[in-house]
KOLMAR-422847 format. One record per residue: residue in three letters; x, y, z of N, C-alpha, C in turn. Coordinates in steps of 0.2 Angstrom, whole numbers, padded with zeros to 4 digits, always signed. Layout:
N
ALAXYZXYZXYZ...
END
This chain:
403
MET+0887+1723+0126+0887+1716+0126+0881+1713+0131LYS+0881+1716+0137+0875+1714+0141+0868+1715+0138ARG+0868+1721+0134+0861+1722+0131+0860+1717+0126LYS+0865+1714+0122+0864+1709+0117+0861+1703+0120ILE+0865+1701+0126+0863+1695+0129+0856+1695+0132PHE+0854+1701+0135+0848+1702+0137+0842+1701+0132LEU+0843+1704+0126+0838+1704+0121+0838+1697+0118ILE+0844+1694+0117+0844+1687+0115+0839+1682+0119PHE+0840+1683+0126+0836+1679+0131+0829+1681+0130LEU+0827+1687+0129+0820+1689+0129+0817+1686+0123TYR+0820+1686+0117+0818+1683+0111+0817+1675+0112LEU+0822+1672+0115+0822+1665+0116+0816+1663+0121TYR+0815+1667+0126+0810+1666+0131+0803+1666+0128ALA+0802+1671+0123+0796+1672+0120+0794+1666+0115LEU+0800+1664+0112+0799+1659+0107+0797+1652+0110VAL+0801+1651+0116+0800+1644+0119+0793+1644+0122PHE+0791+1650+0125+0784+1650+0128+0779+1649+0123SER+0779+1652+0117+0774+1651+0112+0774+1644+0109VAL+0780+1641+0108+0780+1634+0106+0778+1629+0111SER+0779+1631+0117+0777+1626+0123+0769+1626+0123LYS+0766+1631+0121+0759+1631+0122+0755+1626+0118ALA+0758+1624+0112+0754+1620+0107+0758+1614+0104VAL+0765+1614+0105+0769+1609+0101+0766+1602+0103ARG+0767+1597+0098+0765+1590+0098+0768+1586+0093PHE+0767+1580+0093+0769+1576+0087+0765+1577+0081PRO+0768+1576+0075+0764+1576+0069+0758+1572+0069ASN+0752+1575+0067+0746+1571+0068+0745+1567+0061SER+0740+1563+0061+0739+1559+0055+0738+1563+0048TRP+0735+1569+0049+0734+1573+0043+0741+1575+0040SER+0745+1577+0044+0752+1579+0042+0756+1574+0040GLU+0756+1568+0043+0760+1562+0041+0757+1559+0034ALA+0751+1560+0033+0748+1557+0027+0751+1561+0021HIS+0753+1568+0022+0756+1571+0016+0763+1569+0014TRP+0766+1566+0019+0773+1564+0018+0773+1557+0014MET+0767+1554+0015+0767+1547+0012+0765+1547+0004LEU+0762+1553+0002+0760+1554-0005+0766+1556-0009ASP+0766+1554-0015+0771+1556-0020+0768+1555-0027TYR+0772+1554-0032+0770+1553-0039+0769+1546-0041ARG+0768+1541-0037+0768+1534-0039+0761+1533-0043PHE+0756+1537-0042+0750+1537-0045+0749+1542-0051GLY+0755+1544-0053+0755+1550-0058+0755+1556-0055PHE+0755+1562-0058+0756+1568-0056+0750+1570-0051ILE+0751+1573-0045+0746+1575-0041+0749+1582-0038LYS+0745+1586-0036+0747+1592-0032+0750+1590-0025ARG+0755+1594-0023+0758+1593-0017+0762+1586-0016GLY+0764+1584-0022+0767+1577-0022+0775+1577-0021LEU+0777+1583-0022+0785+1584-0023+0788+1582-0016ALA+0785+1585-0010+0789+1584-0004+0789+1576-0002GLY+0784+1573-0003+0784+1566-0002+0788+1562-0007GLU+0789+1564-0013+0793+1561-0018+0800+1562-0016VAL+0802+1568-0014+0809+1569-0011+0811+1565-0005PHE+0806+1565+0000+0806+1562+0006+0808+1554+0005GLY+0804+1551+0000+0805+1544-0001+0811+1542-0004LEU+0815+1547-0007+0821+1546-0010+0827+1544-0005PHE+0826+1547+0001+0831+1547+0006+0829+1543+0013PHE+0823+1542+0014+0820+1539+0020+0815+1534+0018ASN+0815+1529+0023+0809+1525+0023+0803+1529+0026LYS+0797+1528+0023+0792+1531+0025+0788+1528+0031ASN+0790+1531+0037+0787+1528+0043+0787+1534+0048GLU+0783+1533+0053+0782+1538+0058+0788+1542+0061TRP+0793+1537+0063+0799+1540+0066+0803+1545+0061ASN+0803+1543+0055+0807+1547+0050+0803+1554+0048ILE+0796+1553+0048+0792+1559+0047+0793+1564+0053LEU+0794+1561+0059+0795+1565+0065+0802+1568+0065LEU+0807+1564+0063+0814+1567+0062+0814+1573+0057VAL+0812+1572+0051+0812+1577+0046+0808+1583+0048SER+0802+1582+0051+0798+1587+0053+0801+1592+0058SER+0804+1588+0063+0808+1592+0069+0814+1596+0066VAL+0817+1593+0062+0823+1597+0059+0821+1603+0055ILE+0816+1602+0051+0813+1607+0047+0811+1613+0051LEU+0807+1611+0057+0804+1616+0061+0810+1620+0065ALA+0815+1616+0067+0821+1619+0071+0825+1623+0066VAL+0826+1621+0060+0830+1626+0055+0826+1632+0054LEU+0819+1632+0054+0815+1638+0053+0816+1642+0059TYR+0815+1640+0065+0816+1644+0071+0823+1647+0072ILE+0828+1643+0070+0835+1646+0070+0835+1651+0065SER+0833+1650+0059+0833+1656+0054+0830+1662+0056LEU+0824+1661+0059+0820+1667+0062+0824+1671+0067LEU+0827+1667+0072+0831+1670+0077+0837+1674+0075ILE+0840+1671+0070+0846+1674+0067+0845+1680+0064ILE+0839+1680+0060+0837+1686+0056+0835+1692+0061ALA+0832+1690+0067+0830+1695+0072+0836+1697+0075PHE+0840+1693+0077+0846+1695+0081+0850+1700+0076ARG+0852+1698+0070+0856+1702+0066+0853+1709+0064GLU+0846+1709+0063+0843+1715+0061+0842+1720+0068THR+0841+1717+0073+0841+1721+0080+0847+1725+0081PHE+0853+1721+0080+0859+1724+0082+0863+1727+0076LYS+0861+1726+0070+0864+1729+0064+0866+1736+0065ARG+0861+1740+0067+0862+1747+0068+0859+1749+0074ARG+0861+1755+0077+0859+1757+0083+0853+1761+0083GLU+0851+1763+0077+0844+1767+0076+0838+1762+0077ASN+0833+1765+0081+0827+1761+0081+0827+1754+0084VAL+0832+1753+0089+0832+1747+0092+0826+1745+0096THR+0823+1750+0100+0817+1749+0104+0812+1747+0099TRP+0811+1750+0094+0805+1748+0089+0806+1741+0087LYS+0812+1739+0085+0814+1733+0083+0813+1727+0088VAL+0814+1729+0094+0813+1724+0100+0806+1723+0100ILE+0802+1729+0100+0794+1728+0100+0792+1724+0095PHE+0794+1725+0089+0792+1721+0083+0794+1713+0084TYR+0800+1712+0085+0802+1705+0086+0799+1701+0092LEU+0798+1705+0097+0795+1702+0103+0788+1700+0102THR+0784+1704+0099+0777+1703+0097+0777+1697+0092PHE+0781+1697+0087+0781+1691+0083+0783+1685+0086PHE+0788+1684+0090+0789+1678+0094+0784+1676+0098LEU+0780+1680+0101+0774+1678+0105+0768+1677+0101SER+0768+1678+0094+0762+1678+0090+0759+1671+0089GLN+0753+1671+0086+0750+1665+0085+0753+1661+0079TYR+0757+1665+0075+0761+1661+0070+0765+1656+0073ILE+0769+1658+0078+0774+1653+0081+0770+1648+0085VAL+0764+1649+0088+0760+1644+0091+0758+1639+0086PHE+0755+1641+0080+0752+1637+0075+0758+1633+0072SER+0764+1636+0071+0769+1632+0068+0771+1626+0072ALA+0771+1627+0079+0773+1621+0083+0767+1616+0083HIS+0761+1619+0083+0755+1614+0083+0755+1610+0077LEU+0756+1613+0071+0756+1610+0064+0763+1607+0062ILE+0766+1605+0067+0773+1601+0065+0772+1596+0060GLY+0776+1595+0055+0775+1590+0050+0771+1592+0044TYR+0768+1598+0045+0764+1600+0039+0769+1604+0034LEU+0766+1605+0028+0771+1608+0023+0772+1615+0023ASP+0768+1619+0027+0769+1626+0028+0776+1628+0030HIS+0779+1624+0034+0786+1626+0036+0791+1626+0031ILE+0790+1621+0026+0795+1620+0020+0794+1627+0016ILE+0788+1629+0015+0786+1635+0011+0790+1641+0014PHE+0789+1642+0020+0793+1648+0023+0800+1647+0023LEU+0803+1641+0024+0810+1641+0023+0812+1642+0016LEU+0809+1640+0011+0810+1641+0004+0809+1649+0003ALA+0804+1652+0006+0803+1659+0005+0809+1663+0008ILE+0812+1661+0014+0818+1665+0016+0824+1664+0011LEU+0825+1658+0008+0830+1657+0003+0829+1661-0003ALA+0822+1661-0005+0821+1665-0011+0822+1672-0010VAL+0820+1675-0005+0821+1682-0003+0829+1684-0003GLN+0833+1679+0000+0840+1680+0000+0843+1680-0007LEU+0840+1676-0011+0843+1675-0018+0841+1682-0022ILE+0835+1684-0021+0833+1691-0024+0838+1696-0022LYS+0840+1696-0015+0844+1702-0013+0851+1701-0017TYR+0853+1695-0018+0859+1694-0022+0858+1694-0030LYS+0852+1697-0032+0850+1697-0039+0850+1691-0042LYS+0849+1685-0039+0849+1679-0042+0841+1677-0043ILE+0838+1681-0048+0831+1681-0049+0829+1675-0052LEU+0832+1672-0057+0830+1666-0060+0830+1660-0055LEU+0835+1660-0051+0835+1655-0045+0830+1655-0040ALA+0828+1662-0039+0823+1663-0034+0816+1661-0037SER+0815+1662-0044+0809+1660-0047+0809+1652-0047ILE+0814+1649-0048+0814+1641-0048+0812+1639-0041ILE+0815+1642-0036+0813+1640-0029+0806+1641-0028VAL+0803+1647-0030+0796+1648-0029+0792+1642-0033SER+0794+1641-0039+0790+1636-0042+0791+1629-0039ILE+0796+1627-0036+0797+1621-0032+0792+1621-0026SER+0792+1627-0023+0788+1627-0017+0780+1626-0019ILE+0778+1629-0025+0771+1628-0027+0770+1621-0029LEU+0775+1617-0031+0774+1610-0032+0774+1606-0025VAL+0777+1609-0020+0776+1606-0013+0769+1608-0010HIS+0767+1614-0011+0760+1615-0009+0758+1622-0013GLU+0752+1621-0016+0750+1627-0020+0748+1633-0017ILE+0748+1633-0010+0747+1639-0006+0753+1644-0007SER+0759+1641-0009+0764+1645-0010+0763+1651-0015PHE+0758+1650-0019+0756+1656-0024+0754+1662-0019PHE+0751+1661-0014+0748+1666-0010+0753+1669-0004LEU+0758+1664-0002+0762+1666+0003+0769+1668+0000MET+0772+1665-0005+0779+1666-0007+0779+1672-0013LEU+0775+1671-0017+0775+1675-0023+0774+1683-0022PRO+0770+1685-0018+0769+1692-0016+0775+1695-0013ILE+0778+1691-0008+0783+1694-0004+0790+1694-0008CYS+0790+1689-0012+0796+1689-0017+0796+1695-0022PHE+0790+1696-0024+0789+1702-0029+0790+1709-0025PHE+0788+1709-0018+0790+1715-0014+0797+1715-0013ALA+0801+1710-0012+0808+1710-0011+0811+1712-0018LEU+0809+1710-0023+0812+1713-0030+0811+1720-0031ILE+0805+1723-0029+0803+1730-0029+0808+1734-0025VAL+0809+1732-0019+0813+1735-0014+0820+1735-0016ASN+0822+1729-0019+0829+1728-0021+0831+1733-0027GLU+0826+1734-0031+0828+1737-0037+0827+1745-0037ILE+0822+1747-0033+0821+1755-0033+0826+1758-0029PRO+0828+1764-0031+0833+1768-0028+0830+1772-0022ASN+0833+1771-0016+0832+1775-0010+0825+1775-0008GLY+0821+1770-0009+0814+1769-0007+0809+1774-0010ARG+0811+1776-0016+0806+1781-0020+0802+1776-0025PHE+0797+1774-0022+0793+1769-0026+0788+1773-0030SER+0786+1771-0036+0782+1775-0040+0779+1770-0046LEU+0774+1772-0049+0771+1768-0054+0776+1768-0060LYS+0780+1774-0061+0784+1775-0066+0790+1770-0065SER+0792+1769-0059+0798+1765-0058+0796+1757-0059ILE+0790+1756-0057+0787+1749-0059+0787+1747-0066PHE+0785+1752-0070+0785+1751-0077+0791+1752-0081SER+0796+1753-0078+0803+1754-0081+0804+1747-0085SER+0808+1748-0090+0809+1742-0094+0813+1737-0090GLY+0818+1739-0086+0822+1734-0082+0819+1731-0077LEU+0814+1734-0073+0811+1731-0068+0805+1726-0071LEU+0802+1728-0077+0797+1724-0080+0800+1717-0082THR+0806+1718-0085+0810+1712-0087+0811+1707-0081LYS+0814+1710-0075+0815+1706-0070+0809+1703-0066THR+0804+1707-0066+0797+1705-0064+0795+1699-0068GLY+0795+1699-0074+0793+1694-0079+0798+1688-0077LEU+0804+1689-0076+0809+1683-0075+0807+1680-0068LEU+0805+1684-0063+0803+1681-0057+0796+1677-0057LEU+0791+1680-0060+0784+1678-0060+0782+1673-0065ALA+0785+1673-0071+0783+1669-0076+0782+1661-0075LEU+0788+1659-0072+0788+1651-0071+0783+1649-0065PRO+0783+1653-0060+0778+1651-0054+0771+1652-0057VAL+0769+1657-0061+0763+1658-0063+0761+1652-0068ILE+0765+1650-0072+0764+1644-0077+0763+1638-0073VAL+0767+1637-0068+0767+1631-0064+0760+1631-0060THR+0758+1636-0057+0752+1637-0054+0746+1636-0058LEU+0746+1639-0064+0740+1638-0069+0740+1630-0071GLY+0746+1627-0072+0746+1620-0074+0743+1616-0069ILE+0745+1617-0063+0742+1613-0057+0734+1614-0057SER+0732+1620-0058+0725+1622-0057+0721+1618-0063VAL+0724+1619-0069+0720+1616-0075+0720+1608-0074HIS+0726+1605-0072+0726+1598-0071+0721+1596-0065GLN+0721+1600-0060+0716+1598-0055+0709+1598-0057GLU+0707+1603-0061+0700+1604-0063+0699+1598-0068LEU+0704+1596-0072+0702+1591-0077+0703+1583-0074TYR+0708+1582-0070+0710+1576-0068+0710+1575-0061GLY+0710+1580-0057+0711+1579-0050+0707+1574-0046GLY+0700+1573-0048+0696+1569-0044+0697+1562-0046ASN+0701+1560-0050+0701+1553-0053+0704+1548-0048ASN+0709+1551-0043+0713+1546-0039+0710+1546-0032HIS+0704+1548-0030+0702+1549-0023+0702+1542-0020PHE+0699+1537-0024+0698+1530-0021+0705+1527-0020ILE+0710+1528-0025+0716+1525-0025+0720+1528-0019ILE+0720+1535-0018+0724+1538-0013+0721+1536-0006PHE+0715+1536-0006+0712+1534+0001+0714+1527+0003ASN+0714+1522-0002+0716+1515+0000+0723+1514+0001TYR+0727+1518-0002+0734+1518-0001+0736+1521+0006LEU+0733+1526+0008+0734+1529+0015+0732+1525+0020LYS+0726+1521+0019+0723+1517+0024+0727+1511+0026GLN+0731+1509+0022+0735+1503+0023+0741+1505+0029PHE+0742+1511+0030+0747+1513+0036+0743+1513+0042LYS+0745+1510+0047+0742+1509+0054+0742+1516+0057PHE+0747+1520+0056+0747+1527+0060+0743+1532+0056ILE+0739+1530+0051+0735+1535+0047+0728+1533+0048GLY+0724+1536+0052+0717+1534+0053+0713+1534+0046GLU+0707+1531+0046+0703+1531+0040+0700+1538+0039LYS+0698+1542+0044+0696+1549+0044+0701+1553+0040ALA+0707+1553+0043+0713+1557+0040+0714+1555+0033ALA+0714+1548+0031+0715+1546+0025+0710+1549+0020ASP+0704+1549+0022+0698+1551+0017+0699+1559+0017SER+0701+1562+0022+0701+1570+0022+0707+1572+0017VAL+0713+1568+0018+0719+1570+0014+0717+1568+0006ALA+0714+1562+0005+0713+1560-0002+0708+1566-0005GLY+0703+1568-0001+0699+1573-0003+0703+1580-0005ALA+0707+1582-0001+0711+1588-0002+0716+1587-0008TYR+0718+1581-0009+0723+1581-0015+0719+1580-0021THR+0713+1578-0021+0709+1577-0027+0703+1582-0028GLY+0702+1587-0023+0697+1591-0024+0698+1597-0029LYS+0693+1599-0032+0694+1605-0037+0694+1612-0034PHE+0698+1616-0036+0698+1623-0034+0692+1626-0034SER+0688+1625-0040+0682+1628-0041+0677+1626-0036VAL+0677+1620-0034+0673+1617-0029+0674+1620-0022TYR+0681+1621-0020+0683+1625-0014+0680+1632-0014LEU+0680+1635-0019+0678+1642-0020+0670+1642-0019ALA+0667+1638-0022+0660+1637-0021+0657+1636-0014ASP+0661+1631-0011+0659+1629-0004+0661+1635+0001GLU+0667+1638+0000+0670+1642+0006+0669+1649+0004GLY+0668+1651-0002+0668+1658-0004+0663+1662+0000ARG+0657+1659+0001+0652+1663+0005+0654+1666+0012TYR+0659+1662+0015+0661+1664+0021+0667+1669+0022PHE+0669+1671+0016+0675+1675+0016+0675+1682+0020PHE+0670+1686+0019+0669+1692+0023+0668+1691+0030SER+0665+1686+0032+0664+1685+0039+0670+1683+0042ARG+0674+1679+0039+0681+1676+0042+0686+1682+0042VAL+0686+1686+0037+0691+1692+0037+0689+1697+0042PHE+0682+1699+0042+0680+1705+0045+0676+1704+0052PHE+0673+1698+0053+0668+1698+0058+0669+1691+0062SER+0675+1689+0062+0677+1683+0066+0681+1685+0072LYS+0681+1680+0077+0685+1681+0083+0692+1682+0081ALA+0695+1679+0076+0702+1680+0074+0703+1687+0071SER+0698+1690+0069+0698+1697+0066+0701+1702+0071VAL+0699+1700+0078+0701+1704+0083+0708+1701+0086MET+0708+1695+0088+0714+1692+0091+0720+1693+0087TYR+0719+1692+0080+0725+1692+0076+0726+1699+0072GLY+0720+1702+0071+0720+1708+0067+0723+1714+0070ILE+0722+1715+0077+0724+1720+0080+0732+1720+0081PRO+0735+1714+0083+0742+1714+0083+0745+1715+0076ILE+0742+1712+0071+0745+1713+0064+0745+1720+0062LEU+0740+1724+0063+0740+1731+0062+0745+1735+0066PHE+0746+1732+0072+0751+1736+0076+0758+1735+0073LEU+0759+1729+0071+0766+1727+0068+0767+1731+0062LEU+0761+1732+0058+0762+1736+0052+0763+1744+0054TYR+0760+1746+0060+0762+1752+0062+0769+1753+0064VAL+0772+1748+0067+0779+1748+0069+0783+1749+0063VAL+0782+1745+0058+0785+1746+0052+0785+1753+0049TYR+0779+1756+0049+0778+1763+0047+0782+1767+0051LYS+0783+1766+0058+0786+1771+0062+0794+1770+0061VAL+0796+1764+0060+0803+1763+0058+0805+1766+0052PHE+0801+1765+0047+0803+1767+0040+0799+1773+0037GLN+0797+1778+0041+0793+1783+0039+0796+1787+0033LYS+0802+1787+0032+0805+1791+0027+0805+1787+0020ILE+0803+1781+0020+0802+1778+0013+0795+1780+0010ASP+0794+1779+0004+0788+1781+0000+0782+1778+0003VAL+0777+1782+0004+0771+1779+0007+0768+1773+0003TYR+0769+1774-0004+0766+1769-0008+0770+1762-0007LEU+0776+1762-0005+0780+1756-0004+0777+1753+0002PHE+0775+1757+0007+0772+1754+0014+0766+1751+0012LEU+0762+1755+0008+0755+1752+0006+0756+1745+0002LEU+0761+1745-0002+0762+1738-0005+0764+1733+0000LEU+0768+1735+0005+0769+1730+0010+0763+1728+0014ALA+0759+1732+0015+0753+1731+0019+0748+1726+0015ALA+0748+1727+0008+0744+1723+0004+0747+1716+0003THR+0754+1716+0003+0757+1709+0003+0756+1705+0009THR+0756+1709+0015+0755+1706+0021+0748+1703+0022LEU+0743+1706+0020+0736+1704+0020+0734+1700+0014PHE+0738+1699+0009+0736+1695+0004+0734+1688+0005PRO+0738+1684+0010+0736+1677+0012+0729+1677+0014LEU+0726+1682+0017+0719+1682+0019+0714+1680+0014LEU+0716+1681+0007+0712+1678+0002+0711+1671+0002LEU+0715+1667+0006+0714+1660+0006+0707+1658+0010HIS+0705+1663+0014+0698+1662+0017+0693+1660+0012ALA+0694+1662+0006+0688+1661+0001+0688+1654-0002ILE+0694+1650+0000+0694+1643-0003+0696+1638+0003ALA+0697+1640+0009+0699+1636+0014+0695+1637+0021TRP+0694+1632+0025+0690+1633+0031+0694+1634+0037ASP+0701+1633+0037+0705+1633+0043+0707+1641+0044THR+0702+1644+0047+0702+1651+0048+0708+1654+0052TYR+0709+1650+0058+0715+1653+0062+0722+1651+0059ARG+0723+1646+0056+0729+1645+0053+0730+1650+0047ILE+0725+1652+0044+0726+1657+0038+0728+1664+0041TRP+0725+1665+0047+0726+1672+0050+0733+1672+0053SER+0736+1667+0054+0743+1667+0057+0748+1668+0051PHE+0747+1668+0045+0751+1669+0040+0754+1676+0039PRO+0750+1681+0040+0752+1688+0039+0758+1690+0044TYR+0758+1686+0050+0764+1688+0054+0770+1686+0051MET+0771+1680+0048+0777+1678+0044+0778+1682+0038ILE+0773+1684+0034+0775+1688+0029+0777+1695+0031LEU+0774+1698+0036+0777+1704+0039+0784+1704+0041PHE+0785+1698+0045+0792+1697+0047+0797+1697+0041LEU+0795+1694+0036+0800+1694+0030+0800+1701+0027GLY+0795+1705+0027+0794+1712+0024+0799+1716+0028PHE+0799+1716+0035+0803+1720+0039+0810+1718+0038TRP+0812+1712+0037+0819+1710+0035+0821+1713+0029ILE+0817+1713+0024+0818+1715+0017+0820+1723+0018LEU+0816+1727+0021+0817+1734+0022+0823+1735+0026SER+0824+1732+0031+0830+1733+0036+0836+1731+0032SER+0836+1726+0028+0842+1725+0024+0844+1729+0018LYS+0839+1733+0016+0840+1737+0010+0842+1744+0012PHE+0839+1747+0017+0839+1754+0017+0845+1756+0023LYS+0848+1762+0022+0853+1764+0026+0851+1768+0032ASN+0855+1770+0036+0853+1773+0042+0849+1779+0041GLU+0850+1783+0036+0846+1789+0035+0839+1788+0034ILE+0837+1782+0032+0830+1781+0030+0826+1780+0037TYR+0829+1779+0042+0826+1778+0049+0823+1784+0052SER+0817+1783+0055+0814+1789+0059+0817+1789+0066PRO+0815+1794+0070+0817+1794+0077+0815+1788+0081GLN+0818+1786+0086+0817+1780+0090+0811+1781+0095LYS+0809+1787+0097+0805+1788+0102+0798+1785+0102ILE+0796+1783+0108+0790+1779+0108+0785+1783+0113SER+0779+1784+0112+0774+1787+0116+0771+1782+0121VAL+0768+1785+0126+0764+1781+0131+0758+1778+0128PHE+0755+1781+0123+0749+1778+0119+0752+1772+0115GLU+0758+1773+0112+0760+1767+0108+0762+1761+0113ILE+0765+1763+0119+0766+1757+0124+0760+1754+0125VAL+0754+1757+0126+0748+1754+0128+0745+1750+0123ILE+0746+1752+0116+0744+1748+0111+0749+1741+0110PHE+0755+1742+0112+0760+1737+0112+0758+1732+0117ILE+0756+1734+0123+0754+1730+0128+0747+1726+0126VAL+0742+1729+0123+0736+1726+0121+0738+1721+0116SER+0742+1722+0111+0744+1717+0106+0747+1711+0109VAL+0752+1712+0114+0755+1707+0117+0750+1702+0121LEU+0746+1706+0125+0741+1702+0129+0736+1698+0124LEU+0735+1700+0118+0731+1696+0113+0734+1690+0111VAL+0741+1691+0109+0744+1686+0106+0747+1680+0111SER+0747+1683+0118+0750+1678+0123+0745+1675+0128LEU+0740+1679+0129+0735+1676+0134+0729+1673+0132VAL+0727+1675+0126+0720+1673+0123+0722+1666+0120PRO+0718+1661+0122+0720+1654+0119+0717+1654+0112ASN+0721+1651+0108+0720+1649+0101+0715+1643+0100ILE+0711+1643+0095+0707+1637+0093+0712+1633+0088LEU+0714+1627+0091+0719+1623+0088+0715+1618+0083MET+0719+1614+0080+0716+1609+0076+0715+1603+0080ASP+0711+1598+0077+0709+1592+0080+0706+1592+0087ASN+0703+1598+0088+0699+1599+0095+0704+1599+0101GLU+0710+1601+0099+0715+1601+0105+0715+1608+0108THR+0718+1609+0114+0718+1615+0117+0725+1617+0119GLU+0727+1623+0120+0733+1625+0122+0735+1623+0129ARG+0741+1622+0130+0743+1621+0137+0743+1628+0141PHE+0743+1627+0148+0744+1633+0153+0737+1636+0154SER+0735+1637+0160+0729+1640+0162+0731+1648+0161LEU+0725+1652+0162+0726+1659+0161+0731+1661+0167LEU+0730+1659+0173+0735+1661+0178+0742+1659+0177GLN+0743+1653+0174+0750+1651+0172+0753+1655+0166ARG+0749+1657+0162+0751+1662+0156+0753+1668+0159VAL+0749+1671+0164+0751+1677+0167+0757+1677+0170LEU+0758+1672+0174+0765+1671+0178+0771+1670+0173ILE+0770+1666+0168+0775+1665+0163+0777+1672+0159MET+0771+1676+0158+0773+1682+0155+0775+1688+0159LEU+0775+1687+0166+0777+1692+0170+0785+1694+0169PRO+0789+1689+0168+0796+1691+0166+0797+1695+0160VAL+0792+1693+0155+0793+1697+0148+0791+1704+0149PHE+0786+1705+0153+0784+1712+0154+0789+1716+0158PHE+0792+1712+0163+0797+1715+0167+0803+1717+0163MET+0805+1712+0159+0811+1713+0155+0810+1719+0149ALA+0804+1719+0146+0802+1724+0141+0802+1731+0144GLY+0799+1731+0150+0798+1737+0154+0805+1740+0156TYR+0809+1736+0158+0816+1738+0160+0820+1740+0154TYR+0819+1737+0149+0823+1739+0143+0820+1746+0140LEU+0813+1747+0140+0811+1753+0138+0813+1759+0142LYS+0813+1758+0149+0815+1763+0154+0823+1764+0153ALA+0827+1759+0152+0834+1760+0151+0836+1764+0144SER+0831+1763+0139+0833+1766+0133+0832+1774+0133LYS+0828+1776+0138+0827+1783+0139+0825+1787+0133LYS+0820+1783+0129+0817+1786+0123+0810+1786+0124VAL+0807+1785+0130+0800+1785+0131+0798+1792+0133PHE+0793+1795+0130+0791+1802+0133+0783+1802+0134
END
């Protein structure tokens, strides 16, 4: 019981620290998304504002209220999953603690707090729901949830669809024995089609509509948003451009920077090393599953990085793999029984890599939106992190599994 309370406090401490570094009120960009709906005809990302308008007056206070509730529910869901999976089985508790502690300190948590009010949080809440539905073999319902999420924001195609496909694969294959033969079995092909068909059709429909008619409403959307005092002219113009811009134009403008953003940016080190470390943790925990299944998870985790070819917000995009990997770890933990786990021992070298990853996610300042900077100086961060290192070191020593 004492150990459970200790680890719960450790996760909460890490989460609160990460949130505190960058949390703020929703900015004009985020607020503008909630103001848009289908009043001017169909537009991409219009569903959230349409539903919001059915239940609330569209003002700053209600946007803050709804955004705060969404973010709180997301954090509570993440904590519940982490607690349950940590304590579900006695095997590999140390590796699980390392995984979840790194996640709660990660740049994803920092950016989720900083981008309060944006639509990403709805997407990941719906992703948790869709994965849960797949576990219960409610594949059609999961497909509908993914399609709804794509109407909330088309980025769902990159964030939700791959991890839902991974969840389906894991849920359907026996004992982790992944193979091309199992993928092309008639039963799995049917279920894959049931899961993917509707979201793909919705995505293609939005893409075609955007190419043909997307640019028609820029002036109308801009003037509509500009009438609200809490949305500045710059934000109104930016959001109008985002809602009416063609995907082909995004690709032409941003595609040239893809390789530099993925392989040669500051984020490649700041985010890349901890993400690779977390993938290594998953490999250590689930060594006995088929290697191809692990490679599928790695590809699913890194799939959101393709967004670098069409979007400029490099650091936000680099934060997505953390959340995808969190969901992947949950999917594997929920599926496989005790015998699938590897031994719990952790080497000194692995502890060093763990410390390096924690230092990168907790002490190196992130480049935030709107030219804002994170709270806490380097000295303050070090002092705040000392209890984390003390508690983690105490736990590793107490586990008697370090050699």
